[in-house]
Residue, then its C-alpha position, 0 to 999 in steps of 0.5 A: m618472351a624475354k630474349r635469351v643471351a649467351i655470355i661466354g666467360g665469367g670474368s669482369s666483363g661477363l659479370c657486368a654483361i649478366k647484370a646489363c642483361l637483367q636490367e634490360g629484361l633479357e635472360p642471360v646464361c653465362f658459360e664459364r669453363t672454370g669453377d669460379i668467377g674472376g677470369l684474369w684476376r683469379f690467381e691459380e697456382h698452375p695456369e689453366e688452359g684457355r684462361a688468363s693467368i696471373y702471378r701471385s703478387v699482381i696489383i692492378n694499375t688502375s685505381k679503385e675509383m676509376m675501375c669500379f662498376s658505375d653503380f657499385p662503388i668499391a668499399d671506401h676502406f679498400p686500397n686504391y690499387m688493389h691486389n688480385s685477391k681484393i679485386m676478387e673480393y669486390f667481384r664476389m660482392y658485386a655478384q652477390r649484390f645483384d644475384l648474378l651467380r645463379h645465371i652462371r654455368f660453371r665448368t662449361s666450355v663453349r665449343r661452337v657458336a654458329k648462325r642458325p639457318d634462319f639467322a637473317a630473319t631471327g638473328q639467332w645462334e646455336v651454341v654448343t657447350e660441353s660439361e663433364g664430357k657431355q655436349e649440349a646445344a641450345v638456341f640463343d637470341a644473342v651472344l656476348v663474347c667476354t673472353g678477353h685478350h690475355t688467354e693465348a701467350h704470344l711466344p715468338l721463339s723463331t725471332f730469337p736464334g739459338i733459343e732451341k739450344f739454350k740449356g737454361r729454363y725459359l717461360h712466358s710471363r703467363d707461366y710465371k708465379d713466384p720469384r722464389d724459383f729464380t733465387d740467385k739466378r741470372v735472369v733475362v726478362i724480354g719485354i717492357g710492358n707492364s708484365g715485363s717491368d713488374l716481373s723484372v722488379e719482383i725477380s730482382q728481389t731474389a735473383k742474382q741479377v736481372f737483365l730487362s731486354t727491350r727492343r724499343g724502350a718505354w716511357i714509365f708512368n707511376r701509380v703514385g702521382e702528385q702528392g700521393y694521389p693515384i695517377d689516373i685520378i689526376f690525369t683522367t679528367r675532362m679538362k685535361q682531355f680537352l687541353k689534350d684535344v686542343l693542343s698539338q700532339s707534340m706539345v702534349s707529348n713534350f709536357t708529359e715527357k718533361r714531367l716524367n723525366a723530372r722524376f727520372d731521366h729516361s735517357h740516363y736510365g737507358l729506357k728512352p724510346k725513339h717514339r713519343i710518349f702517347d705513341q705506345h700503351p703506357t707502362i706503369n711501375d713505381d719501383l723500376p727506377n730504384r731497382i735500376i739505380s741500385g743495379r739490381v735490374l740492368v736495362k739491355p737492348n734486344v736479344q740478338e741470339f742465345t747460346e747454350t748458357s748466355a744471351i748476346f744482345e744487339d749491342g754485342t754484350r754477352e751475359d751468362i744467364d740461367a733463365v729467360v722470361f718472355a713478357t711478349g704479350y698475348s694473341f687472341s682468337f675465337p675458334f668457337l666462332e665458325g667463320c663469323v669473325k677473322v683475326v689477323e695479327n691481333q686485328i679484328p674488324l669490329y664497329k666501335f671494337m664491338f660489333p661485326p659489321d657484316l652480320e644481317k642482325p646485330t646479335l653478336a658483340f665482343i666485350g672488353l676486346i680493347q686496350p684502354l689508356g685507363a681502366i677497362m672494367p667501366i668500359s666493358e660495363l658501358q659496352c654491355r649497356w649499349a650491346t643489350r639495348v641493341f639486342k633488345g632493339l632499343n638502339k640501332l646500328p648504322p648501315r654496314h658501309d658506315m660501320e666499315d668506314d668507321i672501322k677503317q678510320k679508327r685503324e688508320a688513326m691507330a696506325k698513324r699514332y702508335v708504334k707498329s706492334q701486335r700490342h697496338t691493335i685494339q687501343v682506345d683512349y678512356i674518356p673519348y671512347m667512353d663518351e662515344l659509347a655513352c652517346q650511343v646509350g644516351v648517358k653522356p653527362n650534359l655539362l652545360a645543363l649541370f652548370l646551370t642546375d648543379p654547379k657543385l657537381a658540374l665542377e667535379v665532373a668537369f675538373g675532377p676525375c672522370t669516374p664511371y659514376q658520371y655515366r649514371l647521372r642521366g638516361p637509361g640506367k640512371w642511378a640515384g646514388a651517382r651524384e653522391a658517389i661523385l661528390t664523395q669520391q675523394q673521400r674514398v681515395i683518402k680513407p684507406l690511407q688514413t690508417r694512422h691519425v695525423e695532426e698536421h703542424p703549421s708551417a709558414p712559407a719562407v719564400p720572401l726570405i729567398f728574395k731577401l737573400v738574392g737581393a743581398v748578394a754582396v752580404l752573402a758573398v762576404i759571408f761566403a768569402y769568410l767560409c772560404f778561408s780554411s786555417i791549417p791547424p798548427t802542427t807540432a813535430p812528431r814524437d821522437m820514437a820508433a814507429q808506433r804500434v796501433a791496435i785497430i778493433g774491427a775490420g769493417a769499413s772503419g777498420l779498413c780505412a784505419l789500417k790505410c791511414c796508419l800506414d800512410e802516417g808510418l804507424v804499425p797497425t794490427c787489426f783484430e777481427r773476431s770473424g773470419d773476413i772483412g766487411g763488418l756490417w756489410r758482410f751478409e751471413e745467413h745466421p747472425e754472429e754474436g758481437r757482429a752487426s747483421i744484415y738481411r740478404s737484400v740490403i742495399i745501401n742508402t748512400s750513393k757510390e760517389m758520396m760514400c767512397f773512400s776519398d782516394f779510391p773511387i768506386p768503379d764507374h760501372f758499379p751501381n749508384y746504390m750498391h747491394n751489400s755484395k757489391i759493397m763487399e766487392y769494393f772493400r776487397m778491391y780497396a784492401q787489395r789495392f793498399d795491401l791491408l789484409r796482411h795487417i789483420r788477425f782474423r778470428t781474434s776477439v779483443c777481451r780487454v783494453a787497459k791503460r799501462p801503469d805508465f800511461a800518463a807518461t807513455g799513453q800505452w795500452e795493454v790489449v788482451t786478445e783471444s784466438e782459438g781459445k788462447q789468450e795473448t797480451a800485447v802493448f800498443d801505443a794507441v788504439l782505434v775502436c772501429t766496432g760501429h754501433h749496430t751490434e747490440a739489438h735494442l729490444p724494449l720488450s717491457t714497453f709492449p704489454g702482453l708480448e709474453k703471452f703472444e703465441g706468434w713469432y717475434l724477432h729483432s730486425r737484426d735476426y731478419k734475413s728473408p721474407q720467405p718465412f712470412l709467406g701468407k702471414q699477417v705481420v707487424v713491423v714496429g719502427t719506421g727507421n730505415s730497417g723497419i721500412d725496408i723490411a715492411v716493403e720487402l715483407s709485403h711482397a710475400a706476407k698476406q698483410v703488413f702493418l707498419s707501426t710507428k710511435r711518431g711517424t716519419w718523413v720519407m726521403h727517396r734514393v731517386a731524386d730529381g731527374g733520376y740522380p741519387f738524392d744525396f748527390t743532388y742535395i748534399n752540396r756546399f751551396l745548399q748547406l750555406l743556404y741551410s745555415l743562413l735560413p731560419h730552421n723553420a724555412s729549411n724545414f718548410f722547403m724540404e717538407r713541401k718537396l717531399n709532400a709533392r711526391f706524396d702527402h705524408a699526412l694523407y699517407g698517415l706518416q707525417p710526424q709532429h716533428r719537422i723533417f730535420d729534427q730526425h735521422p732521415t728515413i729513405n725508401d722509394d717503394l713505400p708509397n706504392r706499397i701503402i697506396s696498394g694496401r700491402v702495407q698499412v701504417k698504424p700507430n704504436v702498439q698498445e698491447f699484444t694478445e695471444t693472437s693479435a696486436i691492439f694499437e693506440d687508436g683502439t684498432r685490433e689486428d690478428i697477426d702471426a709475427v712481429v718484427f721489432a725494428t727498434g734500433y741498436s745500443f752500443s757498449f764497449p765492455f773490453l774498455e775497462g773504465c775508460v769510457k762510460v756509455v749511458e743510454n747510447q750517450i758517450p762523452l767524446y770530443k768531436f765524437m772521437f776522443p775521450p777528453d779525460l785521458e792523460k794522453p790522446t791515444l784512444a779514438f773511436i771511429g764511426l761512432i756517429q750517425p751522419l745525415g749522409a755517408i759514413m765511410p768518408i767520415t770514418e776515413l777523415q776521422c782516421r786521418w786526424a786520429t793517426r796524426v794526433f797519435k803521431g804527435l803531428q797535431d795536438l788536442p785542446p785542453s780537457a776543459d775546452m774539450l768538455a765544453d765542446i762536448a757539452q755544447a754539441k750535446e745541448e745542440m743535439a737535444k735542442r734540435y732532435v726528437k728525444s730518442q736513443r737513435h739521436t745521440i750521435q747525430v752529425d750533419y755531413i758537410p759541417y762535420m766533415d769540414e770540422l774534421a778537415c780543419q783539424v787535418g788541414v784539408k778543407p778546400n779553400l774555395l776562394a783560392l780555387f775560384l782564383t786559380d781553377p774556376k771550373l773546379a771551384l764551381e763543381v766544389a761549390f755547387g756540385p755534390c760534396t764528394p769525398y775527393q774534395y778533402r784530397l785537394r790540399g794538405p796532408g794526404k793530398w791526392a793527385g787524382a782528386r781534381e779529375a775525380i771531382l770533374t768526372q764524378r757525374q760521368r760515373v753516376v750516369k755510366p752504370l745506368q747506360t746499359r742500353t745504347g740509345a739517344r743520350p741527352a746533352r749534358s746539362s750544366t752543372v750549375p744553373h745559369i742564374f747561380k753563375v751570374f749571382f756567384s760571379i757578382g758575389l765573387i767580385a765582391a768577396t775578392a774586393v773584401y779579401v784584397s782590402l783586408s789583406p795586409 
């Protein structure tokens, strides 16, 4: 007669327990206290007592090939990292495939499990259950406990003095469901495990500020590994495990820590713990560095105490807060097991973490009561396969004293390796533990036999990911599909990413050119010496007239610096701003205002603070590197106050018309008609600065999307997008992969059911967080790299940057790679997109071919049901108030240096900020203003009209040759070349050769460090005494806002690699010799 096995819990462990019993001919009965399967992974709006609880957005941290059951691969189109809803879908498929549901008694709680009086002889158990208020007792030959270890919240309130008087809200992470509850709140999240870091990131999207409090710090892994493959696919291999076993723990830790710090320096970010990387359970989060560098999450030490309205941290800092989330882990206990096992501080003596060693008969086993460095589901399954064979008598356990020795040895090894914590009592390493179990069952793969009989398979088993299928190649439970599953696992990893067809373009390596360049140091030095000379443009005497009046149209970033530059040059500015406040594009409003740029609530700028600040007014050191729009507004207000600019602005005043005066040819004057409160007013100005930007008029090409007129859903331009909440549970298409399109797609994916990111051409995606965690622009926008870029062939520069980006994630693999090269487009910047794609929350699709009433049909023929469309299709610009002075055709306007109309009799009209730079725009607009005001004042002249027209034609031709044809690529400029071009006009370009001869320390930072705006205040008109100090301390201001938790700080690395210093010294000698020899 088949033995009866009681299985307690219908989660992932319970399901594979049922199947393992059936395969061994046992009779399983599974008791599940709720009305459905899934356990931990089934989301419910309200936590259920006695059951694990997750929040709405939870995505698993192990990839599908590593976490699946060993004879049931997850469908190839499922994402690699699955949302909880997809995991549930997989469980249902598994239960249906093996007909498991009929063995489950839902809404049945287990009240008591006790030994039968004859247990010593029979090993039987009496199991008392309750359903609908009625209790029932039954006898079972064995019991499998599959309740997991995430049911009882560990909430150590006694260790947080003052929490009882805190007036805000506090909760355990188990009770957290949605970030909307924390909108505009200041929130402390305590604990930096996976739940703590995930909640911090998610809450930071709606909260005013999040503080992530950690007692020890943590090492942060990421889901997206090299070239975009799942991190566990890359690291969980037999070869890497072998190296880890033969190398010392210190060597392995050093290597891994170095790799993680290459992504972002954990010391700089206030996260670095004192313990080594493998001394803790890993924390996995791709988005945390980006949230820290943008200041949305501040890392803090442990909370010392709470007051009624604030938290006081151990470093003495105090923060006002509204809510606290305790992500402090879980405890576990088994009250229904009367006296059979004893749990003390999350420690339970179990042989191989499964069997109580002191039972007369081995008929009780715990499944899934482990915390693996890897996926838990395959482990639970292998535990079940072993346990059922033990129950059936096919496998024997060793004597009690041997089991107790094994338990003691494991406990000592764990205590020696791991930081002492309630979290580190059931830790196992994936491959060693799986192999340990496999040896018990007789299913560990025999590598030697495989290499002799099936080398292809052997190579994949030895060097590829150690997927669960390996444990179905031989022995009991052998599966005929295991070999095929192993050999096709890479295809299943790639399949869900390939939602848009990509044709890869060839790119030839350019490494030999580097060696040629290094070998030709003298030649490079001569060229560099040439670049060092900066001619100061000829100046003319200022026009003999009273202080000139300048009309400034728009009080955004460009308008503010225009005001200051006018004042610096002794001009009289009047700024007309149609709204009631400064800030332009960067001032968030709940509802878009006509004629003004509009942003969404969460916008964070893509240029870092040191690269975007005004050149004589550094952004405060404690401000985040990438600032939220509210912080940018705070900086603008500080700037306006510091230079007393507001008194020159007329708010709620629109400019209706700007026309030449009848005597313009002689005076260059303009008649400006404005309107305020319904009344028009006319005034005469000597010059006009147009500072309205190019993000005011939405470009919405509806005619290119057939069928949109009959679409029954909702569509809007990104200009009208404000928040993801209206899209909750919807299927959304975002059209366009510029910065707005990708940002919105990522943000929507946290609320929407599914987001489809539609792109006509694809795009290269850069990231804010660059090498070592420094801002990307701070790292790569420097004069040395610009020199290399100008010397290298275009293909070589593209090759190196594309290779670097593909090392982070392969753009072809992710369906993003375009046909054009990386520098042939305006950059798209987003750190979070790869993680959203690999988890399936965003699917990349080709261009939309047409819309139907309820769906979108894409150019590859696929059709998706959708509820809403967001068109992130860019902007147009025009200047209707300028009557006939300039003509805009398809976003093209003929302007000298993107500023001056070439055909005016007098150069008294200039456009500020009408450019799209590969870098920060604010320092460019400031330098444009400095030049324009000197031209208005007559201190500098423009070339003849013919020369200006020739320059415009050349710039237009070069742009057309380099960039993909697009309405977006009509006003492109490269940051350093264009800034230097403007600086030469003003006479403020830094003279590198002079600096190397007079101030080598500063020269090294100017040549090899980031090309920050302060460089254009070192000399010439507008020279600022603080420029040198600002340049030499810029790195400190980058690091400062990251250091919100005290801890070990790294020694500051040299600004310039030693090899560059050597070569540059040689080059400098050569350059100096050339300079001296050529001097009269």
